[in-house]
PDB file as gemmi writes it, atoms N, CA and C in Angstrom:
CRYST1    1.000    1.000    1.000  90.00  90.00  90.00 P 1                      
ATOM      1  N   MET A   1      91.963  95.722 111.661  1.00  0.00           N  
ATOM      2  CA  MET A   1      92.554  97.016 111.931  1.00  0.00           C  
ATOM      3  C   MET A   1      91.432  98.041 112.062  1.00  0.00           C  
ATOM      4  N   ILE A   2      91.646  99.008 112.950  1.00  0.00           N  
ATOM      5  CA  ILE A   2      90.724 100.117 113.154  1.00  0.00           C  
ATOM      6  C   ILE A   2      91.425 101.394 112.689  1.00  0.00           C  
ATOM      7  N   VAL A   3      90.732 102.183 111.889  1.00  0.00           N  
ATOM      8  CA  VAL A   3      91.283 103.438 111.382  1.00  0.00           C  
ATOM      9  C   VAL A   3      90.389 104.575 111.868  1.00  0.00           C  
ATOM     10  N   THR A   4      91.018 105.594 112.436  1.00  0.00           N  
ATOM     11  CA  THR A   4      90.301 106.808 112.810  1.00  0.00           C  
ATOM     12  C   THR A   4      90.724 107.917 111.867  1.00  0.00           C  
ATOM     13  N   VAL A   5      89.740 108.604 111.309  1.00  0.00           N  
ATOM     14  CA  VAL A   5      89.981 109.774 110.464  1.00  0.00           C  
ATOM     15  C   VAL A   5      89.509 110.980 111.271  1.00  0.00           C  
ATOM     16  N   PHE A   6      90.446 111.830 111.650  1.00  0.00           N  
ATOM     17  CA  PHE A   6      90.187 112.969 112.512  1.00  0.00           C  
ATOM     18  C   PHE A   6      90.383 114.232 111.689  1.00  0.00           C  
ATOM     19  N   ARG A   7      89.299 115.020 111.525  1.00  0.00           N  
ATOM     20  CA  ARG A   7      89.334 116.211 110.669  1.00  0.00           C  
ATOM     21  C   ARG A   7      89.081 117.446 111.522  1.00  0.00           C  
ATOM     22  N   THR A   8      89.929 118.467 111.375  1.00  0.00           N  
ATOM     23  CA  THR A   8      89.790 119.673 112.184  1.00  0.00           C  
ATOM     24  C   THR A   8      90.083 120.924 111.373  1.00  0.00           C  
ATOM     25  N   ARG A   9      89.671 122.027 111.934  1.00  0.00           N  
ATOM     26  CA  ARG A   9      90.080 123.352 111.476  1.00  0.00           C  
ATOM     27  C   ARG A   9      90.541 124.104 112.719  1.00  0.00           C  
ATOM     28  N   MET A  10      91.659 124.788 112.593  1.00  0.00           N  
ATOM     29  CA  MET A  10      92.254 125.485 113.728  1.00  0.00           C  
ATOM     30  C   MET A  10      91.664 126.881 113.888  1.00  0.00           C  
ATOM     31  N   ASN A  11      91.552 127.292 115.142  1.00  0.00           N  
ATOM     32  CA  ASN A  11      91.234 128.690 115.429  1.00  0.00           C  
ATOM     33  C   ASN A  11      92.442 129.546 115.058  1.00  0.00           C  
ATOM     34  N   PRO A  12      92.210 130.778 114.602  1.00  0.00           N  
ATOM     35  CA  PRO A  12      93.330 131.668 114.293  1.00  0.00           C  
ATOM     36  C   PRO A  12      94.239 131.838 115.518  1.00  0.00           C  
ATOM     37  N   GLY A  13      95.547 131.739 115.313  1.00  0.00           N  
ATOM     38  CA  GLY A  13      96.507 131.947 116.381  1.00  0.00           C  
ATOM     39  C   GLY A  13      96.713 130.772 117.330  1.00  0.00           C  
ATOM     40  N   ALA A  14      96.055 129.654 117.098  1.00  0.00           N  
ATOM     41  CA  ALA A  14      96.161 128.512 118.015  1.00  0.00           C  
ATOM     42  C   ALA A  14      97.365 127.623 117.738  1.00  0.00           C  
ATOM     43  N   GLN A  15      97.981 127.744 116.582  1.00  0.00           N  
ATOM     44  CA  GLN A  15      99.032 126.815 116.169  1.00  0.00           C  
ATOM     45  C   GLN A  15     100.219 126.768 117.131  1.00  0.00           C  
ATOM     46  N   ASN A  16     100.638 127.915 117.667  1.00  0.00           N  
ATOM     47  CA  ASN A  16     101.811 127.929 118.546  1.00  0.00           C  
ATOM     48  C   ASN A  16     101.606 127.075 119.790  1.00  0.00           C  
ATOM     49  N   GLU A  17     100.425 127.099 120.365  1.00  0.00           N  
ATOM     50  CA  GLU A  17     100.130 126.262 121.527  1.00  0.00           C  
ATOM     51  C   GLU A  17      99.804 124.833 121.127  1.00  0.00           C  
ATOM     52  N   TYR A  18      99.151 124.687 119.985  1.00  0.00           N  
ATOM     53  CA  TYR A  18      98.725 123.360 119.551  1.00  0.00           C  
ATOM     54  C   TYR A  18      99.906 122.465 119.178  1.00  0.00           C  
ATOM     55  N   GLY A  19     100.917 123.014 118.537  1.00  0.00           N  
ATOM     56  CA  GLY A  19     102.049 122.229 118.050  1.00  0.00           C  
ATOM     57  C   GLY A  19     102.705 121.360 119.117  1.00  0.00           C  
ATOM     58  N   PRO A  20     103.113 121.929 120.258  1.00  0.00           N  
ATOM     59  CA  PRO A  20     103.731 121.097 121.293  1.00  0.00           C  
ATOM     60  C   PRO A  20     102.793 120.025 121.846  1.00  0.00           C  
ATOM     61  N   MET A  21     101.511 120.361 121.993  1.00  0.00           N  
ATOM     62  CA  MET A  21     100.565 119.371 122.494  1.00  0.00           C  
ATOM     63  C   MET A  21     100.393 118.239 121.482  1.00  0.00           C  
ATOM     64  N   ALA A  22     100.325 118.576 120.209  1.00  0.00           N  
ATOM     65  CA  ALA A  22     100.191 117.553 119.170  1.00  0.00           C  
ATOM     66  C   ALA A  22     101.414 116.646 119.149  1.00  0.00           C  
ATOM     67  N   GLN A  23     102.589 117.217 119.324  1.00  0.00           N  
ATOM     68  CA  GLN A  23     103.821 116.423 119.378  1.00  0.00           C  
ATOM     69  C   GLN A  23     103.783 115.456 120.552  1.00  0.00           C  
ATOM     70  N   ARG A  24     103.329 115.930 121.699  1.00  0.00           N  
ATOM     71  CA  ARG A  24     103.224 115.073 122.887  1.00  0.00           C  
ATOM     72  C   ARG A  24     102.230 113.943 122.641  1.00  0.00           C  
ATOM     73  N   MET A  25     101.108 114.235 122.005  1.00  0.00           N  
ATOM     74  CA  MET A  25     100.112 113.194 121.732  1.00  0.00           C  
ATOM     75  C   MET A  25     100.678 112.162 120.758  1.00  0.00           C  
ATOM     76  N   SER A  26     101.488 112.598 119.797  1.00  0.00           N  
ATOM     77  CA  SER A  26     102.140 111.667 118.867  1.00  0.00           C  
ATOM     78  C   SER A  26     103.042 110.701 119.623  1.00  0.00           C  
ATOM     79  N   GLU A  27     103.832 111.248 120.535  1.00  0.00           N  
ATOM     80  CA  GLU A  27     104.730 110.406 121.332  1.00  0.00           C  
ATOM     81  C   GLU A  27     103.941 109.443 122.203  1.00  0.00           C  
ATOM     82  N   LEU A  28     102.901 109.932 122.830  1.00  0.00           N  
ATOM     83  CA  LEU A  28     102.093 109.124 123.736  1.00  0.00           C  
ATOM     84  C   LEU A  28     101.350 108.015 122.993  1.00  0.00           C  
ATOM     85  N   ALA A  29     100.802 108.327 121.831  1.00  0.00           N  
ATOM     86  CA  ALA A  29     100.062 107.317 121.060  1.00  0.00           C  
ATOM     87  C   ALA A  29     100.949 106.122 120.733  1.00  0.00           C  
ATOM     88  N   ARG A  30     102.200 106.377 120.440  1.00  0.00           N  
ATOM     89  CA  ARG A  30     103.138 105.302 120.094  1.00  0.00           C  
ATOM     90  C   ARG A  30     103.365 104.325 121.255  1.00  0.00           C  
ATOM     91  N   THR A  31     103.049 104.733 122.473  1.00  0.00           N  
ATOM     92  CA  THR A  31     103.253 103.849 123.631  1.00  0.00           C  
ATOM     93  C   THR A  31     102.076 102.910 123.871  1.00  0.00           C  
ATOM     94  N   ILE A  32     100.976 103.105 123.182  1.00  0.00           N  
ATOM     95  CA  ILE A  32      99.780 102.283 123.395  1.00  0.00           C  
ATOM     96  C   ILE A  32      99.983 100.937 122.700  1.00  0.00           C  
ATOM     97  N   PRO A  33      99.875  99.822 123.436  1.00  0.00           N  
ATOM     98  CA  PRO A  33      99.971  98.507 122.780  1.00  0.00           C  
ATOM     99  C   PRO A  33      98.880  98.369 121.718  1.00  0.00           C  
ATOM    100  N   GLY A  34      99.264  97.978 120.521  1.00  0.00           N  
ATOM    101  CA  GLY A  34      98.315  97.862 119.418  1.00  0.00           C  
ATOM    102  C   GLY A  34      98.294  99.068 118.496  1.00  0.00           C  
ATOM    103  N   TYR A  35      99.039 100.117 118.853  1.00  0.00           N  
ATOM    104  CA  TYR A  35      99.179 101.269 117.961  1.00  0.00           C  
ATOM    105  C   TYR A  35      99.953 100.821 116.720  1.00  0.00           C  
ATOM    106  N   ILE A  36      99.510 101.253 115.546  1.00  0.00           N  
ATOM    107  CA  ILE A  36     100.225 100.947 114.307  1.00  0.00           C  
ATOM    108  C   ILE A  36     100.900 102.203 113.757  1.00  0.00           C  
ATOM    109  N   SER A  37     100.116 103.238 113.480  1.00  0.00           N  
ATOM    110  CA  SER A  37     100.697 104.431 112.882  1.00  0.00           C  
ATOM    111  C   SER A  37      99.714 105.592 112.931  1.00  0.00           C  
ATOM    112  N   HIS A  38     100.240 106.769 112.637  1.00  0.00           N  
ATOM    113  CA  HIS A  38      99.390 107.934 112.384  1.00  0.00           C  
ATOM    114  C   HIS A  38     100.152 108.902 111.487  1.00  0.00           C  
ATOM    115  N   LYS A  39      99.397 109.666 110.754  1.00  0.00           N  
ATOM    116  CA  LYS A  39      99.991 110.643 109.847  1.00  0.00           C  
ATOM    117  C   LYS A  39      98.987 111.766 109.646  1.00  0.00           C  
ATOM    118  N   GLY A  40      99.492 113.004 109.600  1.00  0.00           N  
ATOM    119  CA  GLY A  40      98.624 114.160 109.413  1.00  0.00           C  
ATOM    120  C   GLY A  40      98.887 114.877 108.103  1.00  0.00           C  
ATOM    121  N   PHE A  41      97.852 115.530 107.617  1.00  0.00           N  
ATOM    122  CA  PHE A  41      97.907 116.269 106.358  1.00  0.00           C  
ATOM    123  C   PHE A  41      97.145 117.575 106.538  1.00  0.00           C  
ATOM    124  N   VAL A  42      97.534 118.598 105.781  1.00  0.00           N  
ATOM    125  CA  VAL A  42      96.802 119.858 105.771  1.00  0.00           C  
ATOM    126  C   VAL A  42      96.404 120.150 104.331  1.00  0.00           C  
ATOM    127  N   ALA A  43      95.110 120.348 104.111  1.00  0.00           N  
ATOM    128  CA  ALA A  43      94.588 120.633 102.774  1.00  0.00           C  
ATOM    129  C   ALA A  43      94.788 122.110 102.430  1.00  0.00           C  
ATOM    130  N   ASP A  44      94.667 122.416 101.156  1.00  0.00           N  
ATOM    131  CA  ASP A  44      94.824 123.798 100.688  1.00  0.00           C  
ATOM    132  C   ASP A  44      93.845 124.755 101.365  1.00  0.00           C  
ATOM    133  N   ASP A  45      92.664 124.259 101.738  1.00  0.00           N  
ATOM    134  CA  ASP A  45      91.662 125.117 102.371  1.00  0.00           C  
ATOM    135  C   ASP A  45      91.833 125.212 103.891  1.00  0.00           C  
ATOM    136  N   GLY A  46      92.898 124.624 104.424  1.00  0.00           N  
ATOM    137  CA  GLY A  46      93.181 124.722 105.854  1.00  0.00           C  
ATOM    138  C   GLY A  46      92.680 123.565 106.695  1.00  0.00           C  
ATOM    139  N   GLU A  47      91.878 122.690 106.116  1.00  0.00           N  
ATOM    140  CA  GLU A  47      91.420 121.540 106.895  1.00  0.00           C  
ATOM    141  C   GLU A  47      92.605 120.626 107.185  1.00  0.00           C  
ATOM    142  N   ARG A  48      92.653 120.136 108.419  1.00  0.00           N  
ATOM    143  CA  ARG A  48      93.702 119.209 108.843  1.00  0.00           C  
ATOM    144  C   ARG A  48      93.070 117.832 108.974  1.00  0.00           C  
ATOM    145  N   VAL A  49      93.771 116.807 108.488  1.00  0.00           N  
ATOM    146  CA  VAL A  49      93.291 115.435 108.568  1.00  0.00           C  
ATOM    147  C   VAL A  49      94.398 114.580 109.172  1.00  0.00           C  
ATOM    148  N   THR A  50      94.045 113.821 110.196  1.00  0.00           N  
ATOM    149  CA  THR A  50      94.971 112.864 110.785  1.00  0.00           C  
ATOM    150  C   THR A  50      94.360 111.486 110.664  1.00  0.00           C  
ATOM    151  N   ILE A  51      95.148 110.549 110.166  1.00  0.00           N  
ATOM    152  CA  ILE A  51      94.715 109.153 110.022  1.00  0.00           C  
ATOM    153  C   ILE A  51      95.495 108.341 111.048  1.00  0.00           C  
ATOM    154  N   VAL A  52      94.768 107.628 111.910  1.00  0.00           N  
ATOM    155  CA  VAL A  52      95.385 106.857 112.985  1.00  0.00           C  
ATOM    156  C   VAL A  52      94.971 105.398 112.838  1.00  0.00           C  
ATOM    157  N   GLU A  53      95.942 104.487 112.956  1.00  0.00           N  
ATOM    158  CA  GLU A  53      95.669 103.051 112.829  1.00  0.00           C  
ATOM    159  C   GLU A  53      96.011 102.329 114.134  1.00  0.00           C  
ATOM    160  N   PHE A  54      95.082 101.487 114.587  1.00  0.00           N  
ATOM    161  CA  PHE A  54      95.299 100.598 115.724  1.00  0.00           C  
ATOM    162  C   PHE A  54      94.960  99.184 115.288  1.00  0.00           C  
ATOM    163  N   GLU A  55      95.571  98.210 115.947  1.00  0.00           N  
ATOM    164  CA  GLU A  55      95.329  96.808 115.603  1.00  0.00           C  
ATOM    165  C   GLU A  55      93.911  96.363 115.904  1.00  0.00           C  
ATOM    166  N   SER A  56      93.277  96.950 116.929  1.00  0.00           N  
ATOM    167  CA  SER A  56      91.972  96.463 117.378  1.00  0.00           C  
ATOM    168  C   SER A  56      91.183  97.582 118.047  1.00  0.00           C  
ATOM    169  N   GLU A  57      89.899  97.315 118.259  1.00  0.00           N  
ATOM    170  CA  GLU A  57      89.074  98.265 119.004  1.00  0.00           C  
ATOM    171  C   GLU A  57      89.558  98.393 120.438  1.00  0.00           C  
ATOM    172  N   ALA A  58      90.064  97.293 121.009  1.00  0.00           N  
ATOM    173  CA  ALA A  58      90.579  97.336 122.381  1.00  0.00           C  
ATOM    174  C   ALA A  58      91.770  98.287 122.481  1.00  0.00           C  
ATOM    175  N   ALA A  59      92.650  98.261 121.502  1.00  0.00           N  
ATOM    176  CA  ALA A  59      93.794  99.173 121.499  1.00  0.00           C  
ATOM    177  C   ALA A  59      93.322 100.618 121.355  1.00  0.00           C  
ATOM    178  N   LEU A  60      92.391 100.852 120.455  1.00  0.00           N  
ATOM    179  CA  LEU A  60      91.834 102.190 120.283  1.00  0.00           C  
ATOM    180  C   LEU A  60      91.187 102.659 121.585  1.00  0.00           C  
ATOM    181  N   GLN A  61      90.493 101.783 122.263  1.00  0.00           N  
ATOM    182  CA  GLN A  61      89.840 102.120 123.528  1.00  0.00           C  
ATOM    183  C   GLN A  61      90.873 102.567 124.567  1.00  0.00           C  
ATOM    184  N   GLN A  62      92.021 101.907 124.611  1.00  0.00           N  
ATOM    185  CA  GLN A  62      93.064 102.312 125.548  1.00  0.00           C  
ATOM    186  C   GLN A  62      93.541 103.726 125.248  1.00  0.00           C  
ATOM    187  N   TRP A  63      93.637 104.064 123.988  1.00  0.00           N  
ATOM    188  CA  TRP A  63      94.009 105.426 123.593  1.00  0.00           C  
ATOM    189  C   TRP A  63      92.901 106.408 123.957  1.00  0.00           C  
ATOM    190  N   ARG A  64      91.676 106.012 123.683  1.00  0.00           N  
ATOM    191  CA  ARG A  64      90.531 106.892 123.943  1.00  0.00           C  
ATOM    192  C   ARG A  64      90.425 107.272 125.415  1.00  0.00           C  
ATOM    193  N   ILE A  65      90.702 106.321 126.309  1.00  0.00           N  
ATOM    194  CA  ILE A  65      90.513 106.578 127.739  1.00  0.00           C  
ATOM    195  C   ILE A  65      91.787 107.046 128.452  1.00  0.00           C  
ATOM    196  N   HIS A  66      92.889 107.169 127.727  1.00  0.00           N  
ATOM    197  CA  HIS A  66      94.132 107.618 128.359  1.00  0.00           C  
ATOM    198  C   HIS A  66      93.904 109.018 128.942  1.00  0.00           C  
ATOM    199  N   PRO A  67      94.223 109.226 130.232  1.00  0.00           N  
ATOM    200  CA  PRO A  67      93.932 110.511 130.882  1.00  0.00           C  
ATOM    201  C   PRO A  67      94.565 111.727 130.198  1.00  0.00           C  
ATOM    202  N   GLU A  68      95.805 111.608 129.772  1.00  0.00           N  
ATOM    203  CA  GLU A  68      96.468 112.750 129.130  1.00  0.00           C  
ATOM    204  C   GLU A  68      95.835 113.055 127.776  1.00  0.00           C  
ATOM    205  N   HIS A  69      95.434 112.015 127.053  1.00  0.00           N  
ATOM    206  CA  HIS A  69      94.745 112.209 125.783  1.00  0.00           C  
ATOM    207  C   HIS A  69      93.390 112.879 126.017  1.00  0.00           C  
ATOM    208  N   GLY A  70      92.708 112.479 127.079  1.00  0.00           N  
ATOM    209  CA  GLY A  70      91.427 113.107 127.417  1.00  0.00           C  
ATOM    210  C   GLY A  70      91.568 114.601 127.662  1.00  0.00           C  
ATOM    211  N   LYS A  71      92.606 114.995 128.376  1.00  0.00           N  
ATOM    212  CA  LYS A  71      92.854 116.420 128.625  1.00  0.00           C  
ATOM    213  C   LYS A  71      93.136 117.158 127.320  1.00  0.00           C  
ATOM    214  N   ALA A  72      93.897 116.527 126.434  1.00  0.00           N  
ATOM    215  CA  ALA A  72      94.215 117.152 125.143  1.00  0.00           C  
ATOM    216  C   ALA A  72      92.959 117.322 124.298  1.00  0.00           C  
ATOM    217  N   LYS A  73      92.073 116.325 124.323  1.00  0.00           N  
ATOM    218  CA  LYS A  73      90.821 116.444 123.556  1.00  0.00           C  
ATOM    219  C   LYS A  73      89.993 117.617 124.072  1.00  0.00           C  
ATOM    220  N   ARG A  74      89.877 117.733 125.388  1.00  0.00           N  
ATOM    221  CA  ARG A  74      89.119 118.854 125.955  1.00  0.00           C  
ATOM    222  C   ARG A  74      89.750 120.195 125.573  1.00  0.00           C  
ATOM    223  N   ARG A  75      91.071 120.258 125.619  1.00  0.00           N  
ATOM    224  CA  ARG A  75      91.771 121.493 125.255  1.00  0.00           C  
ATOM    225  C   ARG A  75      91.532 121.844 123.785  1.00  0.00           C  
ATOM    226  N   GLY A  76      91.508 120.827 122.936  1.00  0.00           N  
ATOM    227  CA  GLY A  76      91.224 121.069 121.527  1.00  0.00           C  
ATOM    228  C   GLY A  76      89.863 121.692 121.318  1.00  0.00           C  
ATOM    229  N   ILE A  77      88.864 121.152 122.001  1.00  0.00           N  
ATOM    230  CA  ILE A  77      87.499 121.674 121.875  1.00  0.00           C  
ATOM    231  C   ILE A  77      87.399 123.089 122.433  1.00  0.00           C  
ATOM    232  N   GLU A  78      88.047 123.314 123.568  1.00  0.00           N  
ATOM    233  CA  GLU A  78      87.949 124.614 124.236  1.00  0.00           C  
ATOM    234  C   GLU A  78      88.766 125.708 123.556  1.00  0.00           C  
ATOM    235  N   SER A  79      89.922 125.353 122.993  1.00  0.00           N  
ATOM    236  CA  SER A  79      90.854 126.400 122.558  1.00  0.00           C  
ATOM    237  C   SER A  79      91.343 126.319 121.119  1.00  0.00           C  
ATOM    238  N   PHE A  80      91.609 125.114 120.622  1.00  0.00           N  
ATOM    239  CA  PHE A  80      92.344 125.001 119.372  1.00  0.00           C  
ATOM    240  C   PHE A  80      91.486 124.926 118.120  1.00  0.00           C  
ATOM    241  N   PHE A  81      90.370 124.229 118.175  1.00  0.00           N  
ATOM    242  CA  PHE A  81      89.621 123.911 116.959  1.00  0.00           C  
ATOM    243  C   PHE A  81      88.370 124.761 116.818  1.00  0.00           C  
ATOM    244  N   SER A  82      88.143 125.247 115.600  1.00  0.00           N  
ATOM    245  CA  SER A  82      86.874 125.910 115.294  1.00  0.00           C  
ATOM    246  C   SER A  82      85.816 124.863 114.958  1.00  0.00           C  
ATOM    247  N   ASP A  83      86.249 123.727 114.459  1.00  0.00           N  
ATOM    248  CA  ASP A  83      85.358 122.582 114.271  1.00  0.00           C  
ATOM    249  C   ASP A  83      86.193 121.326 114.115  1.00  0.00           C  
ATOM    250  N   TYR A  84      85.563 120.205 114.406  1.00  0.00           N  
ATOM    251  CA  TYR A  84      86.237 118.920 114.224  1.00  0.00           C  
ATOM    252  C   TYR A  84      85.191 117.833 114.071  1.00  0.00           C  
ATOM    253  N   ARG A  85      85.622 116.741 113.514  1.00  0.00           N  
ATOM    254  CA  ARG A  85      84.814 115.531 113.442  1.00  0.00           C  
ATOM    255  C   ARG A  85      85.744 114.349 113.287  1.00  0.00           C  
ATOM    256  N   TYR A  86      85.269 113.199 113.674  1.00  0.00           N  
ATOM    257  CA  TYR A  86      86.070 111.998 113.484  1.00  0.00           C  
ATOM    258  C   TYR A  86      85.180 110.849 113.073  1.00  0.00           C  
ATOM    259  N   GLN A  87      85.789 109.914 112.395  1.00  0.00           N  
ATOM    260  CA  GLN A  87      85.130 108.687 111.960  1.00  0.00           C  
ATOM    261  C   GLN A  87      86.018 107.532 112.372  1.00  0.00           C  
ATOM    262  N   ILE A  88      85.423 106.513 112.966  1.00  0.00           N  
ATOM    263  CA  ILE A  88      86.155 105.313 113.351  1.00  0.00           C  
ATOM    264  C   ILE A  88      85.679 104.198 112.437  1.00  0.00           C  
ATOM    265  N   CYS A  89      86.621 103.565 111.745  1.00  0.00           N  
ATOM    266  CA  CYS A  89      86.292 102.635 110.675  1.00  0.00           C  
ATOM    267  C   CYS A  89      86.969 101.283 110.894  1.00  0.00           C  
ATOM    268  N   ASN A  90      86.261 100.212 110.595  1.00  0.00           N  
ATOM    269  CA  ASN A  90      86.850  98.880 110.520  1.00  0.00           C  
ATOM    270  C   ASN A  90      87.389  98.680 109.115  1.00  0.00           C  
ATOM    271  N   VAL A  91      88.596  98.180 109.004  1.00  0.00           N  
ATOM    272  CA  VAL A  91      89.156  97.896 107.692  1.00  0.00           C  
ATOM    273  C   VAL A  91      88.591  96.564 107.224  1.00  0.00           C  
ATOM    274  N   ILE A  92      87.912  96.583 106.107  1.00  0.00           N  
ATOM    275  CA  ILE A  92      87.320  95.364 105.547  1.00  0.00           C  
ATOM    276  C   ILE A  92      88.344  94.622 104.699  1.00  0.00           C  
ATOM    277  N   ARG A  93      89.107  95.364 103.952  1.00  0.00           N  
ATOM    278  CA  ARG A  93      90.117  94.788 103.075  1.00  0.00           C  
ATOM    279  C   ARG A  93      91.257  95.782 102.965  1.00  0.00           C  
ATOM    280  N   ALA A  94      92.466  95.281 102.835  1.00  0.00           N  
ATOM    281  CA  ALA A  94      93.623  96.158 102.648  1.00  0.00           C  
ATOM    282  C   ALA A  94      94.557  95.514 101.633  1.00  0.00           C  
ATOM    283  N   HIS A  95      95.209  96.344 100.875  1.00  0.00           N  
ATOM    284  CA  HIS A  95      96.180  95.884  99.888  1.00  0.00           C  
ATOM    285  C   HIS A  95      97.266  96.945  99.816  1.00  0.00           C  
ATOM    286  N   ALA A  96      98.482  96.539  99.661  1.00  0.00           N  
ATOM    287  CA  ALA A  96      99.580  97.493  99.538  1.00  0.00           C  
ATOM    288  C   ALA A  96     100.519  97.027  98.442  1.00  0.00           C  
ATOM    289  N   TRP A  97     101.149  97.978  97.792  1.00  0.00           N  
ATOM    290  CA  TRP A  97     102.119  97.683  96.748  1.00  0.00           C  
ATOM    291  C   TRP A  97     103.155  98.785  96.778  1.00  0.00           C  
ATOM    292  N   SER A  98     104.393  98.452  96.533  1.00  0.00           N  
ATOM    293  CA  SER A  98     105.455  99.438  96.497  1.00  0.00           C  
ATOM    294  C   SER A  98     106.490  99.017  95.470  1.00  0.00           C  
ATOM    295  N   ARG A  99     106.927  99.939  94.667  1.00  0.00           N  
ATOM    296  CA  ARG A  99     107.988  99.654  93.712  1.00  0.00           C  
ATOM    297  C   ARG A  99     109.311  99.912  94.414  1.00  0.00           C  
ATOM    298  N   ALA A 100     110.104  98.872  94.535  1.00  0.00           N  
ATOM    299  CA  ALA A 100     111.422  99.022  95.160  1.00  0.00           C  
ATOM    300  C   ALA A 100     112.299  99.843  94.234  1.00  0.00           C  
ATOM    301  N   ALA A 101     113.068 100.729  94.805  1.00  0.00           N  
ATOM    302  CA  ALA A 101     113.978 101.544  93.990  1.00  0.00           C  
ATOM    303  C   ALA A 101     115.039 100.650  93.383  1.00  0.00           C  
ATOM    304  N   LYS A 102     115.220 100.776  92.094  1.00  0.00           N  
ATOM    305  CA  LYS A 102     116.228  99.978  91.395  1.00  0.00           C  
ATOM    306  C   LYS A 102     117.530 100.757  91.377  1.00  0.00           C  
ATOM    307  N   SER A 103     118.587 100.093  91.766  1.00  0.00           N  
ATOM    308  CA  SER A 103     119.890 100.751  91.686  1.00  0.00           C  
ATOM    309  C   SER A 103     120.466 100.501  90.309  1.00  0.00           C  
ATOM    310  N   GLU A 104     121.151 101.497  89.820  1.00  0.00           N  
ATOM    311  CA  GLU A 104     121.769 101.356  88.493  1.00  0.00           C  
ATOM    312  C   GLU A 104     123.073 100.598  88.608  1.00  0.00           C  
ATOM    313  N   ALA A 105     123.259  99.637  87.738  1.00  0.00           N  
ATOM    314  CA  ALA A 105     124.517  98.880  87.718  1.00  0.00           C  
ATOM    315  C   ALA A 105     125.612  99.733  87.086  1.00  0.00           C  
ATOM    316  N   PRO A 106     126.818  99.668  87.648  1.00  0.00           N  
ATOM    317  CA  PRO A 106     127.913 100.460  87.037  1.00  0.00           C  
ATOM    318  C   PRO A 106     128.185  99.963  85.620  1.00  0.00           C  
ATOM    319  N   GLY A 107     128.469 100.891  84.763  1.00  0.00           N  
ATOM    320  CA  GLY A 107     128.660 100.479  83.520  1.00  0.00           C  
ATOM    321  C   GLY A 107     129.260 100.583  82.352  1.00  0.00           C  
TER     322      GLY A 107                                                      
END                                                                             
């Protein structure tokens, strides 16, 4: 699995234009074969972090070169972000655990 960690800070007043474009990119990313998931977070200091998972580097490459995604990246640099950085990581090991919700027996 390949994980991209995308960190940004927004320019003041950019959110209204950025929101619809971000929604479109979310929809588009889901159409890429090998896409697994993505989720975004906003820290108390305003930094935004998006974590994106793809099955392989080839799948990530398809996302990277998608023409509409390319236009969105340029727009982000030109208009939306005061700064950004990303890291592309290979997952060496993964583990997951979840406690299933227990239903109460009637009683």
